[in-house]
C-alpha positions in Angstrom: -71.0 -5.3 -35.9 -69.7 -2.8 -33.2 -67.8 -5.4 -30.9 -66.3 -7.4 -33.9 -64.7 -3.9 -35.2 -63.5 -3.0 -31.3 -62.6 -6.5 -30.8 -60.6 -5.7 -34.1 -59.1 -2.4 -32.9 -58.3 -3.8 -29.3 -56.1 -6.8 -31.0 -54.4 -3.9 -33.5 -53.3 -1.9 -30.1 -52.2 -4.7 -28.2 -50.2 -5.7 -31.0 -49.0 -2.7 -32.1 -47.6 -2.0 -28.5 -45.6 -5.7 -28.4 -44.1 -5.0 -31.8 -43.4 -1.6 -30.4 -41.5 -3.3 -27.0 -40.1 -6.2 -28.8 -38.6 -3.3 -31.3 -37.5 -1.0 -28.4 -35.3 -3.6 -27.0 -34.0 -4.7 -30.3 -33.0 -1.3 -30.9 -31.1 -0.5 -27.3 -29.2 -4.0 -27.4 -27.7 -3.3 -30.5 -26.4 0.8 -29.3 -23.0 1.0 -29.3 -21.5 2.1 -25.9 -20.5 5.7 -26.2 -16.8 6.8 -26.3 -15.5 9.2 -24.0 -14.7 12.9 -25.0 -11.1 13.2 -27.0 -8.7 15.6 -25.0 -7.5 18.6 -27.9 -3.9 19.2 -27.3 -2.4 21.7 -29.6 0.7 18.9 -29.7 2.1 15.2 -31.0 1.2 12.6 -29.0 4.6 11.8 -28.6 7.1 14.6 -28.6 10.8 14.3 -28.8 12.9 14.9 -25.8 14.2 18.2 -25.0 18.0 18.0 -24.7 19.7 18.5 -21.1 20.6 22.2 -19.7 24.4 22.2 -18.1 22.7 22.5 -14.7 20.9 18.8 -15.2 23.7 17.8 -17.2 26.9 18.6 -14.1 23.6 17.5 -11.6 23.2 13.9 -13.2 26.8 13.8 -13.0 27.1 14.8 -9.0 25.0 12.1 -8.6 26.2 9.7 -10.5 29.7 10.1 -8.2 28.2 10.0 -4.9 26.3 6.7 -6.1 30.2 5.1 -7.5 31.0 6.4 -4.4 28.6 4.8 -1.7 29.0 1.9 -4.2 33.5 2.0 -3.4 33.1 3.2 0.0 34.6 1.0 3.1 33.2 -0.1 6.3 34.4 1.2 9.1 34.0 -1.2 11.9 36.0 0.6 14.7 34.7 1.9 17.2 36.0 5.3 18.6 35.9 6.8 22.1 36.4 10.7 22.6 36.6 11.7 26.4 35.8 15.7 26.9 35.3 17.1 30.0 32.3 19.5 30.3 31.9 22.8 31.2 29.5 24.4 32.5 30.1 28.5 32.2 26.7 30.8 33.7 27.0 34.5 32.8 25.2 37.3 33.9 25.7 40.4 31.5 24.3 44.0 33.1 24.7 47.2 30.3 
């Protein structure tokens, strides 16, 4: 009687352990991945554009003018030769 009870108890224990492993693997397989924390900003996601200041408008206009001048620039292939007379002056100043 003692051996039959211990044999029955050991079968039940093995079945319980196997059941726990199976249930645990099913529970892990069905769990969802964690989402990252979203930053908590005070403003809207898509904010309206800020109007440009006068200084920014002037700088943009200057840049446009420069780009237009560079596009319309004439390439000058003429070689200029300049002759100079180099003079070295050594001076000593006494106080």
